[in-house]
C-alpha positions in Angstrom: 67.8 125.7 74.1 71.4 125.3 73.2 72.4 125.8 76.9 70.0 123.1 78.0 71.4 120.8 75.3 74.9 121.6 76.4 74.0 120.9 80.1 72.3 117.7 79.1 75.4 116.5 77.2 77.6 117.3 80.2 75.4 115.4 82.7 73.5 112.7 80.9 76.0 111.5 78.4 78.6 110.5 81.1 75.8 108.8 83.0 74.8 106.8 79.8 78.3 106.0 79.1 78.8 104.6 82.6 75.6 102.5 82.8 75.0 101.6 79.1 78.5 101.3 77.9 77.5 99.0 75.0 75.6 102.0 73.4 77.3 105.2 74.7 80.8 104.5 75.8 83.6 105.4 73.5 85.3 102.7 71.5 87.7 100.7 73.6 85.8 101.4 76.8 87.0 103.1 80.0 89.8 101.7 81.9 87.7 102.0 85.1 85.2 99.6 83.6 87.6 96.9 82.8 88.9 97.0 86.4 85.4 96.0 87.6 84.5 93.8 84.7 84.5 90.7 86.8 82.4 92.1 89.7 79.2 90.4 90.6 76.5 91.9 88.2 73.8 91.1 90.8 75.1 93.3 93.7 73.2 96.4 92.5 69.9 94.6 92.1 67.2 94.2 94.7 65.9 90.8 95.9 63.2 90.8 93.0 66.1 90.9 90.4 68.5 88.5 92.1 68.5 85.3 89.9 69.9 83.3 92.9 67.0 84.0 95.2 64.0 81.6 95.5 61.5 84.3 95.9 62.5 86.0 92.6 59.2 86.8 90.8 59.1 85.9 87.2 57.5 88.4 84.8 53.8 87.9 84.1 53.7 86.6 80.6 50.2 87.9 79.7 51.2 91.4 80.9 54.4 91.3 79.0 52.7 90.1 75.8 50.1 93.0 76.0 52.8 95.5 76.7 54.7 94.2 73.6 51.6 94.5 71.4 50.9 98.0 72.7 54.5 99.1 72.0 54.4 97.6 68.4 51.3 99.9 67.7 53.5 103.0 68.1 55.7 104.7 65.6 59.3 103.6 65.3 60.5 106.9 66.8 58.1 106.5 69.8 59.2 102.8 70.3 62.9 103.9 70.4 62.1 106.7 72.9 60.2 104.5 75.2 62.8 101.7 75.0 65.4 104.2 75.7 63.7 105.4 78.9 63.3 101.8 80.1 66.9 101.0 79.4 68.0 104.1 81.2 66.0 103.3 84.3 67.0 99.5 84.2 70.7 100.5 84.1 70.4 103.3 86.9 71.5 102.4 90.4 69.0 102.5 93.2 69.6 106.1 94.2 69.1 107.3 90.7 66.1 105.1 90.2 64.3 106.7 93.3 65.1 110.1 91.9 63.6 109.2 88.5 60.4 107.8 90.1 60.0 110.8 92.2 60.2 113.1 89.2 57.7 110.9 87.3 55.2 110.8 90.2 55.2 114.6 90.5 54.1 114.9 86.9 51.4 112.2 87.2 47.7 113.1 87.4 45.1 111.2 89.4 44.3 108.6 86.8 47.9 107.6 86.4 48.4 107.5 90.2 45.3 105.3 90.5 46.7 103.0 87.8 50.0 102.8 89.8 48.3 102.0 93.1 46.4 99.2 91.6 49.4 97.6 90.0 51.8 98.1 92.8 49.6 96.4 95.4 50.2 93.2 93.5 53.9 93.7 92.7 54.9 94.3 96.3 53.6 90.9 97.5 56.4 88.4 97.8 56.8 84.8 99.0 58.8 85.7 102.1 58.7 82.1 103.6 60.5 80.9 100.6 63.1 83.5 100.8 63.8 83.0 104.6 65.8 80.1 105.9 63.6 77.2 107.1 64.4 77.8 110.8 63.2 81.4 110.6 60.1 80.4 108.6 59.3 77.8 111.4 59.7 80.5 114.0 57.3 82.8 112.1 54.7 80.0 111.6 54.9 79.1 115.4 53.2 82.4 116.2 50.1 81.6 114.2 46.9 80.0 115.7 45.5 76.7 114.4 43.1 78.3 111.9 45.7 80.7 110.5 48.2 77.8 110.2 45.8 75.6 108.3 45.0 78.5 105.9 48.7 79.1 105.4 49.1 75.4 104.3 46.7 76.2 101.4 48.9 79.0 99.9 51.3 76.9 97.9 53.2 73.6 98.1 56.2 75.2 99.7 54.0 76.8 102.3 52.2 73.5 102.9 55.6 71.8 103.4 56.6 74.4 106.1 53.1 74.7 107.7 52.6 71.0 108.0 56.2 70.3 109.4 56.4 68.5 112.7 58.5 71.4 114.1 55.5 73.7 114.0 52.9 71.3 115.1 55.1 69.9 117.9 55.3 73.5 119.2 51.5 73.8 118.9 50.9 70.6 120.8 53.4 71.7 123.5 51.3 75.0 124.0 48.0 73.4 124.2 48.0 69.7 125.2 47.5 69.0 128.9 47.7 72.7 129.7 45.9 76.0 129.0 47.7 78.1 126.4 48.9 81.4 127.8 48.1 83.1 124.5 44.6 81.9 123.7 43.4 80.2 126.9 42.6 77.0 124.9 43.7 73.5 126.3 43.6 70.0 124.8 43.6 66.6 126.4 46.8 64.9 127.6 49.4 63.5 125.2 51.6 60.4 125.9 54.5 62.0 127.8 57.0 59.4 126.5 56.6 60.3 123.0 56.8 64.1 123.9 60.1 63.6 125.7 61.5 61.4 122.9 61.0 63.8 120.0 61.3 67.1 121.8 65.1 67.5 121.5 65.1 66.4 117.9 62.5 68.9 116.8 64.2 71.7 118.7 67.4 71.2 116.8 65.5 71.1 113.4 63.8 74.4 114.4 67.2 76.0 114.9 68.5 74.6 111.6 71.1 72.3 113.2 71.5 68.7 112.2 73.6 65.9 113.5 76.8 67.4 114.7 79.2 67.5 117.7 76.6 69.4 119.7 73.8 66.8 119.2 75.4 63.4 119.3 72.2 61.5 120.2 69.8 63.0 117.7 68.8 61.4 114.4 68.1 63.9 111.6 64.5 63.7 110.3 64.0 61.7 107.2 62.4 63.4 104.2 59.5 61.3 103.3 56.2 61.8 101.4 53.1 63.1 103.2 51.3 59.9 102.7 53.9 58.1 104.9 54.8 61.0 107.2 56.3 59.9 110.5 57.0 61.4 113.8 59.5 60.1 116.4 58.6 58.0 119.4 60.4 56.3 122.2 60.6 53.1 120.2 61.9 54.7 117.1 64.6 57.2 118.5 68.2 56.2 117.8 71.6 57.7 118.6 74.2 58.8 116.1 75.8 55.4 116.0 72.6 53.8 114.7 71.7 52.2 118.0 68.1 51.9 119.4 67.0 52.3 123.0 68.3 48.7 123.9 71.7 49.2 122.4 71.1 47.1 119.3 72.3 48.4 115.9 69.6 49.3 113.6 70.8 50.4 110.1 67.4 50.6 108.4 66.8 54.1 109.8 69.9 55.5 108.0 68.4 54.6 104.6 66.7 57.5 102.9 64.4 55.2 100.8 63.9 52.0 102.7 63.0 48.9 100.9 59.5 47.4 101.3 60.9 44.7 103.4 62.7 47.1 105.8 59.6 49.5 106.0 57.5 46.5 107.2 59.5 46.1 110.3 59.9 49.8 111.0 57.3 51.3 113.4 54.8 53.6 111.9 54.6 57.0 113.4 52.1 59.8 113.2 52.7 63.4 112.4 52.2 65.8 115.2 49.5 67.6 113.1 47.4 64.4 113.2 48.0 64.1 117.0 46.9 67.7 117.4 43.9 67.2 115.1 42.7 64.1 117.2 43.1 66.0 120.4 41.4 69.0 119.0 38.4 67.0 118.1 38.1 65.7 121.7 38.7 69.2 123.0 35.8 70.6 121.0 33.6 67.7 122.2 34.4 68.6 125.8 33.6 72.3 125.0 30.3 71.7 123.4 29.2 68.7 125.6 29.1 66.1 122.8 29.5 62.5 124.2 28.3 59.0 124.1 27.2 57.1 127.2 27.8 53.5 128.3 26.1 51.8 131.2 27.7 49.2 133.5 25.1 47.3 135.5 25.8 44.2 137.7 26.4 45.3 141.3 23.7 44.4 143.8 24.4 47.5 146.1 25.8 51.0 145.8 29.1 51.5 143.8 31.5 53.2 146.2 34.8 53.3 144.3 36.1 52.9 140.7 39.2 53.3 138.4 39.7 52.8 134.7 42.4 52.9 132.0 42.1 52.7 128.3 40.5 49.2 128.2 39.5 48.1 131.7 37.2 49.5 134.4 37.3 48.3 138.0 34.5 49.0 140.4 34.0 48.2 144.1 30.6 48.0 145.8 28.8 47.7 149.2 27.9 44.1 147.9 31.4 43.1 149.0 32.6 42.4 145.3 35.0 44.0 142.9 34.0 43.8 139.2 36.4 44.1 136.2 34.7 45.4 133.1 35.7 45.6 129.4 35.2 49.2 128.5 34.7 48.6 124.8 31.9 46.1 125.3 30.6 47.2 128.7 30.7 43.5 129.6 31.8 42.1 132.9 35.1 40.2 132.6 35.3 38.8 136.1 34.3 39.4 139.8 36.7 39.4 142.7 35.3 38.0 145.9 36.9 37.7 149.3 36.0 40.7 151.4 33.4 40.2 154.1 31.9 43.7 154.0 31.5 46.7 151.7 34.4 47.9 149.6 35.1 51.6 150.0 38.4 52.2 148.1 40.5 50.5 145.4 43.5 51.2 143.1 45.1 49.2 140.4 48.0 49.2 138.0 49.3 46.8 135.3 50.0 43.9 137.7 47.9 44.3 140.9 44.8 45.8 142.4 44.6 46.7 146.0 41.2 47.2 147.9 40.1 48.5 151.2 37.0 47.3 152.9 34.8 48.0 155.9 35.9 44.5 157.2 39.2 46.4 158.3 41.4 44.6 155.8 43.4 45.4 152.7 43.7 42.8 149.9 46.1 42.6 147.0 44.8 41.0 143.9 46.0 39.7 140.6 43.1 41.3 138.7 44.0 39.5 135.5 43.1 36.1 137.1 41.0 37.1 140.0 43.4 35.5 142.6 43.8 37.2 146.0 47.5 37.4 146.6 47.7 38.7 150.1 45.7 40.3 152.9 46.8 43.0 155.3 45.2 43.8 158.6 46.1 46.4 161.2 43.4 49.0 161.4 40.8 48.7 164.2 38.1 50.2 161.9 36.9 50.0 158.4 39.2 51.2 155.7 37.7 53.9 153.6 40.6 55.4 151.7 43.8 54.2 150.2 46.5 55.3 147.7 49.7 53.6 146.7 52.7 55.2 144.9 55.8 53.3 144.0 56.6 51.0 146.9 54.5 52.8 149.6 50.8 52.4 150.3 48.8 54.7 152.6 45.3 53.8 154.1 42.9 55.8 156.0 40.4 54.3 158.4 37.4 54.9 160.6 39.7 54.5 163.5 41.0 58.1 162.8 44.5 56.9 161.8 46.6 56.7 158.7 48.8 53.7 158.2 51.8 53.6 155.9 52.8 50.3 154.4 56.3 49.8 152.8 56.3 46.9 150.3 60.1 46.7 150.0 61.1 46.3 153.6 57.7 45.2 154.9 57.6 47.9 157.5 54.6 49.9 158.8 53.9 52.9 160.8 50.9 54.8 162.0 50.1 58.7 161.8 47.7 60.0 164.4 46.2 63.4 164.6 42.8 63.4 163.1 39.7 63.6 165.4 37.4 61.6 163.2 37.3 59.3 160.2 40.0 59.6 157.7 38.1 59.5 154.4 40.8 60.0 151.7 44.7 59.9 151.6 47.2 60.8 148.8 50.8 60.0 148.7 53.6 62.0 147.0 56.6 59.7 147.0 58.9 62.3 145.5 58.6 64.7 148.4 58.0 61.8 150.8 54.7 63.4 152.1 51.0 62.3 152.4 47.9 64.4 152.7 44.7 63.2 154.4 41.0 64.3 154.5 38.9 63.8 157.6 35.3 64.1 159.1 36.9 66.5 161.5 36.7 69.1 158.7 40.4 69.4 158.3 43.1 68.3 155.8 46.5 67.5 157.1 50.0 67.1 155.5 52.4 64.6 156.9 56.2 64.2 156.6 57.0 60.5 156.1 60.5 61.0 157.3 59.7 62.6 160.6 56.2 61.0 160.8 54.9 64.4 162.0 52.0 66.6 160.7 53.7 69.6 159.1 50.5 71.5 158.1 46.8 71.6 158.8 44.4 73.2 156.5 41.2 74.5 157.9 38.3 76.2 156.1 35.7 73.6 155.3 32.6 73.6 157.6 31.7 70.1 156.8 33.3 66.7 156.8 36.1 66.6 154.1 35.5 63.7 151.8 38.2 64.0 149.1 41.7 65.3 148.7 43.8 65.5 145.5 47.3 66.7 144.8 47.4 68.6 141.5 50.1 67.7 139.0 53.0 70.0 138.6 51.8 71.2 135.2 48.7 72.7 136.8 48.8 76.5 136.8 46.4 78.9 138.5 46.2 82.7 138.4 46.5 83.7 142.0 45.6 87.4 141.3 41.9 86.6 141.7 42.1 84.4 144.7 39.6 84.4 147.5 40.6 86.8 150.3 37.7 86.5 152.7 36.4 83.1 152.6 37.3 82.2 156.1 39.9 79.6 155.3 43.2 79.4 156.9 46.0 77.1 158.0 47.5 76.7 161.4 50.9 77.6 160.1 50.0 80.2 157.5 50.3 84.0 157.5 47.8 85.1 154.9 48.3 88.8 155.7 51.9 88.9 154.5 52.5 91.0 151.4 53.4 89.3 148.1 57.1 88.7 147.6 59.4 88.1 144.7 59.7 84.7 143.2 63.0 83.9 144.7 61.9 84.8 148.1 58.7 82.9 147.7 60.7 79.8 146.7 62.7 80.1 149.9 59.7 80.7 152.0 57.9 77.7 150.5 60.7 75.4 151.5 60.7 76.8 155.0 56.9 76.7 155.4 57.0 72.8 155.3 59.3 72.6 158.3 63.0 71.9 158.8 63.0 68.8 156.7 62.7 70.9 153.6 64.8 73.9 154.5 68.0 72.6 153.0 66.7 72.9 149.4 67.9 69.4 148.5 64.6 67.7 149.2 61.8 68.1 146.5 58.8 70.1 147.7 55.3 68.7 147.8 52.9 69.7 144.9 52.0 73.3 145.0 48.2 73.0 144.7 45.8 70.8 146.4 42.0 70.2 145.8 39.5 69.2 148.4 35.7 68.5 148.6 33.5 68.4 151.6 29.8 67.8 152.7 29.5 71.7 153.0 28.7 71.5 149.3 32.0 73.2 148.2 35.2 72.4 146.4 38.4 74.3 147.5 41.7 74.9 145.8 44.6 75.4 148.2 48.1 76.6 148.1 49.9 73.9 150.0 52.8 76.1 151.1 50.8 79.1 152.5 47.7 77.2 153.5 45.6 79.8 151.7 42.3 78.8 149.9 42.9 80.2 146.4 39.4 79.5 145.1 36.0 78.1 146.3 33.7 76.4 143.7 30.1 76.7 144.6 27.3 75.0 142.6 26.3 71.7 144.3 23.1 71.7 146.3 24.4 69.0 148.7 27.6 67.5 150.0 30.4 66.6 147.5 31.3 63.0 147.7 33.5 62.5 144.7 36.2 64.4 143.1 38.6 64.0 140.1 40.8 66.6 138.3 43.6 67.1 135.8 45.4 70.2 134.4 42.4 71.2 132.3 39.3 70.6 134.4 37.8 69.5 137.7 34.8 66.9 137.9 32.7 66.4 141.0 29.8 64.3 142.2 27.5 65.0 145.0 24.6 63.9 147.1 22.4 66.0 144.9 22.8 63.2 142.2 24.6 65.7 139.9 28.0 65.5 138.2 29.6 68.9 137.5 32.5 69.9 135.3 34.6 73.0 136.3 37.2 75.0 134.6 39.9 75.6 137.4 40.2 79.3 136.5 36.7 80.2 135.3 34.5 78.1 137.4 31.4 76.1 136.5 31.1 74.7 133.0 28.5 71.9 132.7 26.2 69.5 134.6 25.5 65.9 133.9 22.3 64.2 135.4 20.9 60.8 135.2 21.8 58.9 138.4 18.9 57.9 140.7 21.1 58.1 143.7 24.0 60.1 145.2 27.2 60.1 143.0 29.9 58.5 145.2 32.8 58.1 142.9 34.3 59.6 139.8 37.1 58.8 137.4 38.5 61.1 134.8 40.8 60.7 131.8 41.6 63.0 128.8 38.5 61.8 126.8 36.2 60.1 129.5 34.3 60.6 132.7 33.2 57.6 134.7 30.7 58.0 137.5 29.4 55.5 140.2 26.4 55.9 142.3 24.4 54.4 145.1 21.8 53.4 142.5 24.2 50.4 141.6 24.9 51.9 138.2 28.1 53.0 136.6 28.1 55.5 133.7 30.9 56.3 131.3 30.8 59.5 129.2 33.1 59.3 126.2 34.0 62.5 124.4 
């Protein structure tokens, strides 16, 4: 016993003197202690005991009160002994603490171990998002799906502030809006691109924890405001570091952290990205489950052959030789454009003009706001059944088997010849200076507007091709599951070639369009193209290789009308049905109701508009 006491005095006493000097150190203290008297006392503590950390967990007051009451019920000697053990453990460094705990655990029986397990489970939970820098917290939250992110916002005020931040929801919008998310496969309707471009750079800097500095001279730091007046940047509200707006005018109101009531009246109101996502998510859910409302536009005296609409206005052309402009909100006719002498087969409008093509062999340009015909163009020897304008160029396809290109800037025109039957549809791509055409000769051709030559012919349809669409650059398609034996081909393609690397494929794509694209300086045509024909099928093509990547079967008769965006394809056919397709998965939904063949279709992020030979136009709003 004396030997154990002597060993304890030799080992424990120096330890106590070192770590609890106020109770065990000799008078005057040790010189080594004074040397480190000014050292940071928090360096030996873990994150739970660091007073300077936000995530430091305060002691649970009810538990401490209960502990104190239980301690007071013990005898004085027991209280001193237990307090002594606590003091010894509290003063020990991390290595010694682990050794103490290991010894205690080896002496615990099952009830004590069960008690420890229940208490430790709660103690090891920490608020890690509060402990991390904001930019890392944003990065972590960006990996969550929508449901998890909304649940995270309910944890605490701090988590709500992080989970509702525009940095996180802007990333969520980028992943899902106007495209299929690569993680979950879910896509949402299109967002205004101007706003996306305007705020993207600012949110990227905030996500990296960088504010206004020499690396970001044109970015305004986000203003901290309450949730009730939360704002997100738009094109009209983005300023540079000097306080200038897009027009070069100085605007000092944006630099004020708490604007006055008068200033805030003139400032544009913005919406948080979470609200933008929420609205689009509702529309996406309606698309998924087929929830919609229907409006009917009746007034034409003959079949409706073409249409186009925007947010407020619908334009329709009919075999009754008229074009009607409709108010979408009220479904009332605004005005009727008269001047053509025969049925109208095609039209397109923008903010200022409407161009129409008719079986009377003429093109007319209208001021659709007033109904005035501004000019008439003639040149085809047959009826015009397809047109498309892009920038200053207009392409028209005709029953005379030719395509005519009209340049509004220099007033020049030229003709493209090569089809053996009617040209039903044309699509311009002014960036690559190409045009594609669909014909009753069952082929689709791509033309170079600089050389005025056909650079590729796409063959595969066994019926007259009625529509052709160039898919937007954001459109993506998994080519691993493409159709290999559908009988489609291109006159210049080599479908038997093995798959190559991305760099080689980029070079081969340039070369496949001819010498005009081989230099690499000229933009390439869109990669994907969609066509429909009277063989009851819709085909997706790779424009460079000429391969048919996928064939969509489902219509019982010929497909007359076609529309598409990055999320879906919509088609109308002789069988009086409208079908919605997922580009990757195929058929999704069918709409019925028309009493005649569906001849034309329009598509937006939240609407489908269909026209039929039954003289009726229907608009489905999601």
